Phi, psi and omega in degrees: 000320180299322180295319179298320179296316180302318180294318179298316181295319180296318178298319182296323183284333186257342184289151174288145185281082171251138185309318184293308181299311185296317182298318179297316179297317181296322179296320178294320181295314183291342179279351180295130187277335182250102183296339182291344178295342181267356191303325185282349185268149174259102190248347190300313183294321179298314183285337177300316179297321181292327180290345180256006181297146180291333183283121183298321180297320179296315180298320180296313181291326178296315179296322179296318178298315180299319179301320181285315183296321185279011167290344175271135181299322181299312181288332175304315181293320182293329180271002177280075181235141184303316184295320181293314181295321179296320180296318178296316181297323180297320177296319183289340176296336187253028175262133000292149179287160181305324181273359178081354181289139180253008184295312179294312177304324180299313182290326177293318177299319178297312183296311182293324178295319179290323177297324182285343187299118180051037186227089182295330180297317179293319178298320180296323178296318177300317180296316180299324181275007184055033180284344179297325178294323178295314181297317183291333178294340176298333179290343181281349182283102184262326183247122183244116182291324182283078187302323183297330183250007185299313183297320180293322178296316179301321181293311184285331174300313179297320180295317179299310182295324178296311181297329178286310185290340177293358178291352172119189189300318183298314181293322180294317179296320178297320177297322177298319179296330180273007174083030183297325183295321179296320180295315180294321178301318180297317179296317182293325175300318177298315180297323182293332182297331176204089188299317182297316181293323186255028184301314181296321178301315181290319180298332182258004178249319182300327177302330178295322176296321180296317180296317179296320179300320182286334188250349178247114184298136175054043178284113180252122179286155170298151181301326180295327179288319177298320178294321178299318178298322177297318181291322178297317179301319182291326188266337188275149173248006181271119183297327179294319179293319178299317181297317179299314180298315181298317181295318179294317180293327176304310182295315182293327184285003170295337178275131180296327179296317179292322177306314182293319179301313182292324178297314182291333179280356176086020183299318182297320177294323177301312180297317179303312182296319179295318180294321177296325183287320189251004187301327182283350182263357184278063185262338179268162180296325179293316180294322179293321178297320178294320179298316179296321179299318179295317179299317182297328180291322175302312182295319180300316180297326180287348179284346175280139183296309182295318180293323178296313180296323178294312184292338177298335182267003184251171178297347182301325181302310179295322179300319181290324175296320179298326181292347175295341178264002185286144176272353178274122187298325181287320177292319178299312181297321179296318177301317180294314179298320179297314180294325176298324177285324174297330184275045178257002175231149183301320183297320178294318181298316180297320178299317181296325177289317180297323183271008178069012176297324177302319180296323179294321178297319179294323178297318178295317180296320180300331179272351187225038184252022181258171183291339182260001181279169186294120184294320182295320178294317179300315180299317180296317180297315181293324177297315180295314182293325176300316178296319183295330186272355182293312180298134182303320180299340184273337194302309184296320181296319181291321178296315180296330180284352174101024181304309186297315180297331181282325185265341180300323176300342182284358175298341179282346179278136182238022173283117187309316180299322179289316180300316181302313180290323179301312182292321178296322178295315177298319182296317178294327183290322184280353181302111179077006183253084186301312183300314180295318180299318178298320180295316184289331175299333180273353184279097186300319180299315180297309185296318178299320180292321178297316178299317180298310181295327181293340182257326196248350185287136174276357183256110187304324181297322179291317177302310182297316181293326178298313179296316183295320180296318177299316180295321180291323178299316178297313184298309187282344175277328192229349186299318181294335182281332186242006184302328182298338184274353181257122179293157179294325176249146187277006187264014178289141179298155182300322182293329178291320178296316180300323180295334184281346185264113180293151182289332178248133181234138188263027178239159185277121180259009186296324180298316181291323178297318179293324176300312183291339179290343178279127182298133175096356183290315179295318179301321180298315180293323179291318180295332181293342179300331182253025175298160184292328187261137181302321183298323179288323176300316181295318179296323177295319179298317180297316180299317180291326175299315181296315178302319182292317180295318185290324189244328182280148180065022178247111183300323182278002177237032187300316182295313180293322179298318180294317178299318180296315179300314180299318179296316181298319178292317180300322180277001178057055180300326178297317179297318180294320177296319178297319179294320177301311182295317183295320186273329191242002187300326182290336184250004183292137174276168179301320181298316181295319180298317180295320178293325177296314179297316178302314182299313181298314182294324177293320178297329182288352176289354175251124180299322179300319181282332175302310180298319180296316180294323179297326179300332182256013172058038185296320182302314181291322179296322178301322182292341183273354182292122186307318184294329176286323177298322178296318178301319185290332185262001180295000000 
């Protein structure tokens, strides 16, 4: 075969340029199936002359040959010559041709498109020759007389422009300056008028929008274009076209303004109807990927506040509730995620509890709360339930419905995103729920796991939530019982605080005692003093205040008090307090400072801890806190 190619090339170079001879040779060359067979030959100069031939057939066949030959990377580079590219651009300036035929423009588009493929040098030459304007003018050709070749021209036009614009940000920005978006909008408007009829037009135009989106920062489409994409999605049965529309809308829907536009245009309902229609056909990986993309777009639109509130008033809300009964994991997960987004306001959350939607979510979770169940679904369920339990009117109803019993088995799951949501959900649930907090303090499995996660998790969110949940359990179980012992201002002397604490207390301390019996609990609260966030530092101070009030200075709790003192010294509470003051004193709020003073003064009710705190110079460090200095100088 290589010998035959050599002979053909030699004949082409030596033959007299007669249209018949040349055309026949060119046809044989372009019929060669392996373009790499031409790699050793220098053909560019020979073909340059042919591209300028007066005979249209010769130019057409020459362009066709170049298109085939430049499928090889070697020949792409060899044909990257200014004169060849200039000759092609000159031909494209005169499209449509006087006779209306698109055969020559088609082959030139193919040749130039192949030369441009992964070839920045060729793209730069086009730019230098101001050929980008020539290429973009091809988009203005709306009416094609050569009906037989119209579809092929649309295809190669799109391919040429794609290969050129893939050259990066500079070329894309220049295309924007030349009005490419207006041209594309016009084509898409034509396509939208009859999607089925103009399917090929759209399939070869939308990729250009994708390339521009990737290369032009913050490219925002006109609202009419976004609506057109939504309408195309609704009308098309072509999966490739649907995928393009979904991907483009995904990018555009990062804007809250676009989310609202698409919500009002009914895009979410469109997607819902399409998914309901085709859900049983999503058996291939490609179809499933497309289905997930569509589901994700519904959820993305719901993340906007205005779009969420608008869609709450539409049938989409019921549709998403209905998907809680779906056996399809993607539809089920989407329904849960959607409801979690709707549950971003107290009124919606209260409505979901009243309408038993919360119970349906719990039923789904009860079936999917194991270590082998879908992590994404678990994360979505916990996110939704966490939102539902935030409003105070909901807490008791959610607890009575069995939330805690349903999620506690999930302590065996060690996927960080799920653990993070699990702990956050529990923390929101115990807020103000004394009885539940007392019960959970006694749950040895829970407390041991929290201590473990607070020390060993590589996921900062899990570490923080573990510590916070322990602190919240202590606070909500006992703060109302010991609040009388804490002065409104934190500067009361230790002996005054001790005097406020009666020797006999009529509340049950067994929950806290069982909590402290777990190794590492005191250490966890002490380590939390130097957490990165002020809110966690404050929560640690409150927890330590409660521990001190409940056990220190209590004659009838001497044994537990001694154990607590020993633990606090072992955990170097003085060192942690000193570190807290040194690192955070400039940013401390009045509340944190008062809790800090209370904590220190409560600790001082123990002689052992007085000596320990003195070792770390806590008294002097307290005086250095700026907010206290301001009080003193007023």
